[in-house]
DRENZAKOL-63246 format. One record per residue: x, y, z of N, C-alpha, C in turn; residue number from 1; residue in one letter. Coordinates in Angstrom, 2 decimals. Layout:
X	Y	Z	X	Y	Z	X	Y	Z	NUM	A;
...
***
This chain:
74.08	46.98	6.04	73.86	47.87	7.56	72.53	47.90	7.49	1	M;
72.35	48.16	8.66	70.64	48.53	8.68	71.01	49.99	9.75	2	E;
69.56	50.33	9.26	69.35	51.88	9.74	69.29	51.99	11.60	3	P;
69.87	52.85	11.53	69.65	53.00	13.13	69.03	54.39	13.55	4	R;
68.39	54.07	14.53	67.47	55.58	15.00	68.70	56.57	15.60	5	L;
69.82	56.40	16.10	70.51	57.77	16.53	72.20	56.88	16.12	6	F;
72.60	57.47	15.06	73.97	57.10	14.16	75.03	57.89	14.72	7	D;
75.86	57.27	14.77	76.94	58.22	15.41	77.88	58.32	14.47	8	L;
77.85	59.00	13.30	79.11	58.64	11.88	79.74	60.29	12.41	9	D;
81.18	60.21	12.14	81.71	61.22	11.77	81.20	62.92	11.65	10	L;
80.41	62.24	10.26	79.98	64.02	9.92	79.33	64.54	11.10	11	Q;
78.52	63.37	12.11	76.96	64.14	12.98	78.32	64.76	14.28	12	L;
79.24	63.78	14.58	80.28	64.43	15.20	81.41	65.95	15.11	13	L;
81.65	65.68	13.71	81.79	67.16	12.90	80.91	68.65	13.33	14	A;
79.64	68.21	12.45	78.41	68.89	12.84	78.85	69.41	14.18	15	D;
78.19	68.24	15.11	78.00	68.96	16.56	79.56	69.75	16.96	16	A;
80.57	69.10	16.77	81.54	69.78	17.40	82.11	71.75	16.46	17	T;
81.72	71.72	15.85	80.94	72.54	14.75	80.26	73.19	15.57	18	L;
78.74	72.76	15.74	78.01	73.65	16.14	78.37	74.20	17.86	19	M;
78.83	72.94	18.26	79.43	73.92	19.77	80.32	74.92	19.87	20	I;
81.16	74.87	18.50	81.89	75.76	18.90	81.51	77.10	17.62	21	I;
80.67	77.65	17.59	79.41	78.58	17.05	78.92	78.97	17.90	22	A;
78.38	77.86	18.99	77.68	78.34	19.93	78.28	79.45	21.02	23	V;
79.38	78.49	21.32	80.82	79.50	21.86	80.94	80.55	21.71	24	F;
81.21	80.96	20.67	81.56	81.88	19.50	80.47	83.05	20.14	25	V;
79.53	82.19	19.66	78.26	83.53	19.36	77.87	84.15	21.10	26	L;
77.88	82.59	22.01	77.90	83.22	23.48	78.88	84.33	23.85	27	F;
80.35	84.17	23.28	81.31	85.29	23.21	81.13	86.73	23.19	28	L;
80.49	86.54	21.50	80.19	87.64	20.70	78.94	88.01	21.70	29	A;
78.05	87.64	21.84	77.05	88.41	22.57	77.67	88.58	24.07	30	A;
78.36	87.90	25.04	78.61	88.69	25.84	79.28	90.09	26.05	31	S;
80.14	89.98	24.93	80.93	91.19	24.55	80.26	92.36	24.28	32	Y;
79.21	91.66	23.29	78.43	93.07	22.89	77.30	93.10	23.23	33	F;
76.51	92.51	24.21	75.23	92.37	25.06	75.29	92.66	26.73	34	L;
75.81	91.72	26.82	76.05	91.41	27.91	77.18	92.33	28.70	35	F;
78.33	92.74	28.29	78.99	93.95	29.13	78.41	95.17	29.12	36	N;
77.55	95.12	28.26	76.77	96.77	28.25	75.53	96.70	29.42	37	P;
75.30	95.66	29.03	73.93	95.80	30.54	74.58	95.70	31.41	38	V;
75.51	94.86	31.79	76.38	94.92	33.09	76.86	95.92	33.64	39	R;
77.42	96.92	32.53	77.78	98.27	32.96	76.71	99.26	33.33	40	E;
75.44	99.15	32.49	74.48	99.65	32.88	73.67	99.38	33.90	41	M;
73.79	98.06	34.60	73.57	97.72	35.96	74.16	98.41	36.68	42	M;
75.89	98.49	36.67	76.55	99.25	37.50	75.50	100.46	37.54	43	A;
75.87	101.17	36.84	75.56	102.81	36.91	74.36	102.77	37.44	44	K;
73.39	102.21	37.31	72.47	102.10	37.66	72.08	101.90	39.46	45	R;
72.85	100.60	39.53	73.08	100.49	41.38	73.89	101.99	42.00	46	Q;
75.01	102.08	41.31	75.63	103.38	42.35	74.66	104.32	41.79	47	A;
73.76	104.61	40.95	72.54	106.10	40.92	71.88	105.93	41.80	48	K;
71.31	104.75	42.26	70.42	104.36	43.09	71.23	104.45	44.67	49	I;
72.18	103.78	44.58	72.95	103.98	46.12	73.34	105.26	46.42	50	K;
73.73	106.47	45.43	73.46	107.76	46.01	72.86	108.26	45.97	51	D;
71.60	108.05	45.29	70.24	108.63	45.58	69.65	108.07	47.08	52	E;
70.23	106.75	47.58	69.49	106.49	49.03	70.18	107.09	49.56	53	L;
71.90	107.46	49.37	72.97	108.29	50.62	72.08	109.50	50.78	54	E;
71.90	110.15	49.29	71.18	111.60	49.59	70.23	111.42	50.15	55	T;
68.90	110.62	49.82	67.86	110.60	50.99	68.15	110.52	52.48	56	A;
69.32	109.30	52.78	69.22	109.69	54.38	69.81	110.49	54.71	57	A;
70.93	111.34	53.62	71.42	112.87	54.29	70.28	113.75	54.48	58	K;
69.40	114.07	53.87	68.39	114.83	53.45	67.47	114.79	54.52	59	D;
67.20	113.30	54.76	65.90	112.71	56.08	66.80	113.72	57.39	60	K;
68.56	112.82	57.23	68.82	113.70	58.63	69.08	115.30	58.79	61	K;
69.13	115.93	58.01	69.14	117.51	57.65	67.35	117.90	58.23	62	D;
66.26	117.22	57.53	65.17	117.44	58.07	64.83	117.19	59.33	63	A;
65.43	116.20	59.94	65.51	115.70	61.11	66.23	116.94	62.27	64	A;
67.01	117.37	62.00	67.77	118.51	62.42	67.17	119.64	62.32	65	S;
66.88	120.22	61.00	65.72	121.32	60.63	64.31	121.04	62.17	66	L;
63.76	119.93	62.01	62.86	119.64	62.81	62.83	120.27	64.41	67	K;
64.07	119.42	64.81	64.50	119.98	65.85	64.74	121.23	66.72	68	L;
65.23	121.82	65.58	65.69	123.18	65.67	64.14	124.07	65.60	69	S;
63.34	123.72	65.07	62.47	124.55	64.62	61.33	124.40	66.17	70	Y;
61.49	122.99	66.58	60.85	122.22	67.36	61.36	123.48	68.72	71	E;
62.44	123.38	68.92	63.15	124.40	69.81	62.53	125.70	69.69	72	E;
62.52	126.46	68.36	62.21	127.40	68.45	60.88	128.18	69.22	73	K;
59.97	126.98	68.38	59.29	126.95	69.27	58.71	127.29	70.27	74	L;
59.02	126.33	70.84	59.05	125.98	72.95	59.47	127.58	73.04	75	K;
60.49	128.36	72.49	61.26	129.42	72.84	60.34	130.65	72.67	76	N;
59.72	130.26	71.12	59.00	131.55	70.83	57.51	131.96	72.23	77	I;
57.60	131.34	72.59	56.06	131.90	73.85	56.67	132.73	74.87	78	D;
58.37	132.14	75.38	59.22	133.12	76.08	59.81	134.57	75.54	79	K;
59.66	133.75	74.35	60.27	135.60	73.45	58.88	136.43	73.13	80	E;
58.12	135.79	73.02	56.77	136.62	72.76	56.59	137.13	74.77	81	A;
56.62	136.47	75.63	56.26	137.14	76.59	57.14	138.22	76.99	82	E;
58.55	137.84	76.49	59.53	138.99	76.72	59.16	140.37	75.93	83	E;
59.02	140.31	74.77	58.68	141.29	74.32	57.60	142.15	74.81	84	I;
56.10	141.49	75.01	55.16	141.65	75.66	55.42	142.78	77.24	85	L;
56.18	142.05	78.24	56.72	142.52	78.84	57.60	143.95	78.91	86	S;
58.46	143.90	78.04	59.18	144.59	77.68	58.16	146.18	77.11	87	D;
57.15	145.42	76.33	56.18	146.74	75.79	55.48	147.62	77.15	88	A;
55.31	146.61	77.91	54.16	146.80	79.02	55.11	147.82	79.76	89	R;
56.32	147.31	80.02	57.70	148.43	80.77	57.64	149.81	80.31	90	K;
58.11	149.74	78.47	57.88	150.85	78.62	56.28	151.76	78.68	91	R;
55.29	151.23	78.48	54.09	151.67	78.43	54.25	152.46	80.13	92	A;
54.44	151.57	80.66	53.87	151.86	81.66	55.00	153.46	82.47	93	L;
55.97	153.15	81.79	56.92	154.36	81.80	56.41	155.70	81.26	94	D;
56.10	155.55	79.68	55.59	156.58	79.40	54.40	156.98	80.03	95	N;
53.47	156.24	80.86	52.38	156.36	81.46	52.91	157.39	82.50	96	E;
53.93	156.65	83.26	54.46	157.70	83.93	54.78	158.63	83.98	97	N;
56.10	158.60	83.01	56.35	159.87	82.45	54.96	161.37	81.76	98	K;
54.20	160.77	81.52	53.15	161.89	80.73	52.07	162.10	82.33	99	I;
51.99	161.58	83.60	51.60	161.92	83.75	52.36	163.03	85.35	100	I;
53.76	162.26	85.53	54.50	163.38	85.90	54.29	164.82	84.91	101	A;
54.36	164.74	83.69	54.48	166.17	82.97	53.06	166.80	82.84	102	E;
51.96	165.69	83.26	50.67	166.54	83.54	50.42	167.21	84.93	103	A;
51.19	166.50	86.28	51.16	167.32	87.36	51.66	168.13	87.28	104	K;
53.23	168.50	86.71	53.90	169.75	86.50	53.21	170.59	85.97	105	A;
52.61	170.67	84.58	51.40	171.33	84.19	50.82	171.78	85.19	106	E;
49.91	171.09	85.90	48.71	171.47	86.60	49.59	172.35	87.98	107	A;
50.31	172.19	88.02	50.96	172.54	89.37	51.43	174.47	88.73	108	A;
51.79	173.97	87.51	52.33	175.44	86.89	50.77	176.29	86.67	109	R;
49.66	175.74	86.45	48.71	176.46	86.08	48.16	176.74	87.69	110	V;
48.65	176.06	88.52	47.79	176.52	89.58	48.54	177.67	90.19	111	I;
50.04	177.49	90.03	50.69	178.82	90.67	50.33	179.75	89.81	112	E;
50.04	179.58	88.51	49.99	181.25	87.42	48.21	181.33	87.96	113	R;
47.59	180.52	88.25	46.45	181.18	89.13	46.09	181.91	90.48	114	A;
47.25	181.08	91.05	47.56	181.83	92.32	48.00	183.33	92.33	115	K;
49.02	183.42	91.60	49.61	184.67	90.80	48.78	185.60	90.34	116	V;
47.62	185.11	89.36	47.00	185.87	88.98	45.59	186.00	90.11	117	E;
45.30	185.36	90.89	44.32	185.27	91.94	45.03	186.63	93.05	118	A;
46.31	186.52	92.98	46.98	187.52	93.98	46.76	188.93	93.40	119	E;
47.40	188.85	92.40	46.90	190.38	91.58	45.70	190.61	91.40	120	L;
45.06	190.04	91.30	43.31	190.65	91.27	42.77	190.99	92.23	121	E;
43.23	189.96	93.54	43.18	190.50	95.16	43.65	192.09	94.98	122	K;
44.78	192.05	94.59	45.59	193.39	95.25	45.13	194.67	94.21	123	Q;
44.88	194.32	92.68	43.79	195.60	92.02	42.61	195.77	93.24	124	K;
41.92	194.55	93.43	40.80	195.09	93.74	40.71	195.98	95.23	125	A;
41.65	195.61	95.96	42.35	196.14	97.45	42.82	197.65	96.93	126	A;
43.24	198.08	95.70	43.85	199.52	95.21	42.62	199.82	94.76	127	D;
41.65	199.45	94.52	40.44	200.03	93.74	39.32	200.00	94.71	128	D;
39.06	199.37	96.21	38.80	199.57	96.93	39.20	200.68	97.98	129	V;
40.61	200.62	97.97	41.25	202.21	98.53	41.31	203.25	97.35	130	K;
40.61	203.79	96.49	40.60	204.51	95.44	39.54	205.02	95.72	131	R;
38.64	203.97	95.91	37.43	204.18	96.38	36.77	205.19	97.78	132	E;
37.63	204.13	98.45	37.76	204.59	99.74	38.30	206.10	100.16	133	M;
39.14	206.60	98.98	39.84	207.92	99.28	38.49	209.18	98.73	134	V;
37.99	208.42	97.36	37.14	208.84	96.58	35.61	209.49	98.19	135	V;
35.49	208.31	98.45	34.54	208.62	99.63	35.19	209.25	100.92	136	L;
36.22	208.90	100.84	36.27	210.25	102.14	36.58	211.38	101.94	137	A;
36.94	211.79	100.72	36.80	213.06	99.99	35.02	213.74	99.71	138	S;
34.82	212.92	99.56	33.06	213.04	99.25	32.49	213.80	100.74	139	M;
32.84	212.39	101.27	32.00	213.05	103.04	32.93	214.73	103.89	140	M;
33.84	214.27	103.52	34.69	215.54	103.99	34.06	216.97	103.00	141	A;
33.68	216.70	101.68	33.48	217.72	101.03	31.65	218.30	101.46	142	G;
31.37	217.23	101.81	29.95	217.01	102.59	30.18	217.91	103.84	143	K;
30.64	217.12	104.83	31.37	217.79	105.79	31.12	218.93	106.12	144	V;
32.01	219.72	105.24	32.31	221.03	105.30	31.33	221.95	104.75	145	V;
30.81	221.32	103.70	29.50	221.97	103.30	28.46	221.83	104.09	146	K;
28.30	221.17	105.36	27.33	221.01	105.76	27.59	221.90	107.21	147	A;
29.17	221.66	107.52	29.16	222.31	108.77	28.55	222.10	109.82	148	S;
28.76	220.51	110.31	27.51	220.05	111.43	28.06	219.66	112.29	149	I;
27.36	219.09	113.33	27.85	218.54	114.25	28.06	216.82	113.85	150	N;
28.73	216.32	115.40	29.13	215.23	115.35	27.96	214.04	114.78	151	T;
26.75	214.35	115.04	25.77	213.43	114.92	25.38	213.27	113.72	152	T;
25.65	214.61	113.08	24.99	214.70	111.50	26.49	213.63	110.82	153	I;
27.77	214.22	111.46	28.78	213.46	111.18	28.98	212.21	111.05	154	Q;
28.37	211.24	112.35	28.39	209.79	112.34	27.45	209.57	110.92	155	E;
26.04	210.32	110.87	25.11	209.58	109.65	25.35	209.77	108.73	156	S;
26.45	210.75	108.33	26.94	210.50	107.23	27.86	209.69	106.54	157	L;
28.54	209.44	107.77	29.41	207.93	107.93	28.70	206.75	107.23	158	V;
27.58	206.68	108.12	26.74	205.41	108.18	25.99	205.30	107.12	159	N;
25.80	206.25	106.33	25.12	206.29	105.15	26.27	205.84	103.89	160	E;
27.06	206.67	104.00	28.63	206.22	102.90	28.64	204.65	103.11	161	T;
28.87	204.44	104.21	29.22	202.68	104.24	27.90	202.11	104.04	162	L;
26.43	202.45	103.91	25.76	201.53	103.17	25.74	201.63	102.03	163	K;
26.23	202.88	101.36	26.30	202.48	99.96	27.65	201.89	99.74	164	E;
28.59	201.89	100.08	29.50	200.51	99.59	29.47	199.16	99.91	165	I;
28.78	199.50	101.09	28.43	197.52	101.41	29.68	197.27	102.76	166	G;
29.13	196.97	103.13	29.81	196.48	104.40	30.85	195.51	104.20	167	E;
30.73	194.57	103.46	31.92	193.76	103.09	32.91	194.13	102.17	168	S;
32.62	195.14	101.62	33.59	195.70	100.95	34.87	196.64	101.42	169	T;
34.76	196.85	102.63	35.67	197.63	103.36	36.28	196.84	104.73	170	W;
35.48	195.87	104.22	36.06	194.74	105.79	37.11	194.13	105.18	171	Q;
37.10	193.30	103.72	38.09	192.36	103.49	38.69	193.25	102.85	172	S;
***
């Protein structure tokens, strides 16, 4: 027999079959112990990524709705500020009017009190003038009686007395 380069004998076929069966069993074992856990890990990772994407989408949607609501509030903030300022101005104007009314009422009371006091002072001055006139009249009467004089002397005494008290005093 001549040596061949590639000899197909029974032993080679048996070894090749055994090798194929061993590789197949090794593949099944590797698949069971290595590939299945990797597949499970990949499935879990895929589910986790899917959940994270859904959560991110939900968060993005919530953020967009919050943004819209804040933008709406920002649009309304100027109106609210104007309303607050308008209300404050109105209250300030009301307080100003109230204070002015109270001041006018107080001024009217002070003026009325001053008028009453002036009237009392005028009455007191008139009473004082009357007393002085009575005193002057009694002094004149006393002078007239002492002097027992005629009408020309009496007139001169009256004129002299009037000059002493002043013309404005007895005329008012």
